[in-house]
C-alpha positions in Angstrom: 110.2 61.9 -116.3 108.2 60.5 -113.4 107.9 62.5 -110.1 110.8 61.7 -107.8 111.2 62.2 -104.0 114.6 62.0 -102.4 114.3 60.5 -99.0 116.6 61.3 -96.1 118.8 58.9 -94.1 121.7 59.1 -91.7 125.0 59.1 -93.5 123.4 59.9 -96.9 124.7 62.3 -99.5 125.2 65.9 -98.3 122.0 67.7 -99.2 123.7 70.9 -100.2 126.0 69.1 -102.6 123.1 67.1 -104.1 121.1 70.3 -104.6 124.2 72.0 -106.2 124.5 69.1 -108.7 120.7 69.2 -109.3 120.9 72.9 -110.1 123.8 72.2 -112.6 121.8 69.4 -114.3 118.7 71.6 -114.5 120.7 74.4 -116.1 122.2 72.0 -118.6 118.8 70.5 -119.4 117.4 74.0 -120.0 120.3 74.9 -122.3 119.9 71.7 -124.3 116.1 72.1 -124.6 116.5 75.7 -125.8 119.0 74.5 -128.5 121.9 76.3 -127.0 124.2 73.3 -126.7 125.4 70.6 -129.0 125.9 66.9 -128.1 129.6 67.1 -127.5 129.2 70.1 -125.3 126.4 68.4 -123.3 128.5 65.3 -122.8 131.4 67.4 -121.6 129.1 69.3 -119.2 127.7 66.0 -117.8 131.3 64.8 -117.2 132.0 68.1 -115.4 128.9 67.8 -113.3 129.8 64.2 -112.3 133.1 65.6 -110.9 131.3 68.0 -108.6 131.7 67.1 -104.9 129.2 64.5 -103.6 130.1 63.4 -100.2 128.3 61.5 -97.5 127.6 63.3 -94.2 129.5 61.8 -91.3 127.6 59.4 -89.0 127.9 60.1 -85.3 126.6 58.3 -82.3 124.0 60.8 -81.4 122.2 63.5 -83.4 123.8 62.6 -86.7 122.9 64.9 -89.6 120.9 63.3 -92.4 121.5 63.4 -96.1 119.7 62.1 -99.1 119.6 58.3 -99.8 122.6 57.6 -102.1 120.7 55.0 -104.2 117.9 57.4 -104.9 120.2 60.3 -105.7 122.2 58.2 -108.2 119.0 56.8 -109.8 117.6 60.3 -110.1 120.8 61.7 -111.6 121.0 58.8 -114.1 117.4 59.6 -115.2 118.2 63.3 -115.6 121.3 62.5 -117.7 119.2 60.1 -119.9 116.6 62.8 -120.3 119.2 65.4 -121.2 120.8 63.1 -123.8 117.4 62.3 -125.3 116.8 66.0 -125.7 120.2 66.4 -127.4 119.4 63.7 -129.9 115.9 65.0 -130.6 117.1 68.6 -131.1 
């Protein structure tokens, strides 16, 4: 997987929620790579992770909080899912 930087923007995805999902994907990836999870279990876990909250921060006139750019977050999560499924099929 190539190095990836998530940039910030007003009204982007809530950073805490993105990091929570990222943690869940990393735990899943580790379990798969260690051989502790089968394909069906990994697919179910991916489906569960996709259901985790992922909201955009509200945009205000002044001093709006920033979140991560949605397009980059979605691209990164898609790459992680692909990498996890590749590990499942190789294991």
